[in-house]
N, C-alpha and C positions, 0 to 999 in steps of 0.2 A: 124780199126776205127769203132766205134759203130754207132748206129742209132742216128740221130739228132732229137730232140724234142723241140718244142717251147711251152711254157705255158704262157698264158695271166693270170696273177696272182694278187690276192689281199691278201697281208700278213695278213690282219685282218680277213679273211674268213677261217673258219675251214675246209670246204670241199676243198678249194683251197690249203691250207697248206698240207692236207692229200694227195692230188693228187701230189703235188710237192715232198712230201716225198717218194711216190712210185717211181717216176722218179729218184730221187737222190739215192735211195737204189739199183738201177739196174746199175751195173758197165758198162753195154754195151750201156747205153744211155748218149748222150752228150746233156745236157739240157741248153737251153737259156730261161732265165726268163725275161718276160716283165711285169713290173708293169703298167698295162693298165690305172690306174687312173692318173699316171704321164705321160705316153706315150701312148695315145689312138691310136689304129689302125685306118687306113683310112677307109672310107666307102667302098672303093673297096676291101680292105683286109677283112673286116668283111663280105661282101657279098660272097666272095670266101670261107671263113671259114664255113659260114652257109650252102652254097651250098654243100661243101665237106662233111659236117656233116649230110647232108640230112634233115636239119631243115630250117624253115623260120626265117627271122629276128624277127618276132613277137614271135616265140618260144624261141628265144635267148634273149628276153627282161627280165630284172630283174624287177619284180613288187614289191617284198617285200622291204619295206624301201625306195621306190622311189615314184615319182609323176607320174609314167607312166600311171596309170589308169585315174587320173584327167586330164591328157593331151590328153586322147583318143588314146594313142599310140598303145594299143593292136589291135585296129581296123584300124589303119592308113596304108597307102601303104608302100611298102618296102623302097622306097627312103626316105620317111619322117622318118621312124624308124631309118634307118642307119644314117641319118644326125643328128638326136637327140642323138644317141649313141656316135657319134664322138664328138659332142659339149659337151655332158654331160655323160662321160663314166661310171658313177655310174649305168647307165641304161643297161650296158652290163652284162648279167648273166655270172657267172664265175664258174669254170675255163674253158677256151677254150684251147685245146691242139691240136697241129698239128705235125704230123710226115710224113714220105714219104708214109705211108699207108693211110693217110687221116686226118680228123679232127673230133673232138667230143667235145660236152659240157659235161664235166665229172662230172655229178651229177647222181648217187653217184660216188665217186672217183674211184671205180673199173672199171668204163667205160674206163679209160685210158688204161687198159690192152689190150683192143681190137685193140689199135693203135700200139702195140709194137711187 
């Protein structure tokens, strides 16, 4: 049995697609794909992913093409940011990947290799 990996994926995002391609090209990896815009993670799950990735929710916030700045989210507290992400998952920067070795925000996509 290979390593399990979960990717919170946006099929419209090039970096997300490239990260998924790396995972799919490795025969030893059993990949679960979550289209987070359709199935957003809970605030608890996001908090755990960011903690495991060693980043804050503010660092996991997608600013480009969102209204995060206008809403003051980059300076908000963690609970506010996580609640906003769960309600409006476009605010989640992608792709997040989790394996038994930890989690990472895979930008650039080669970051995923550290988790395998």
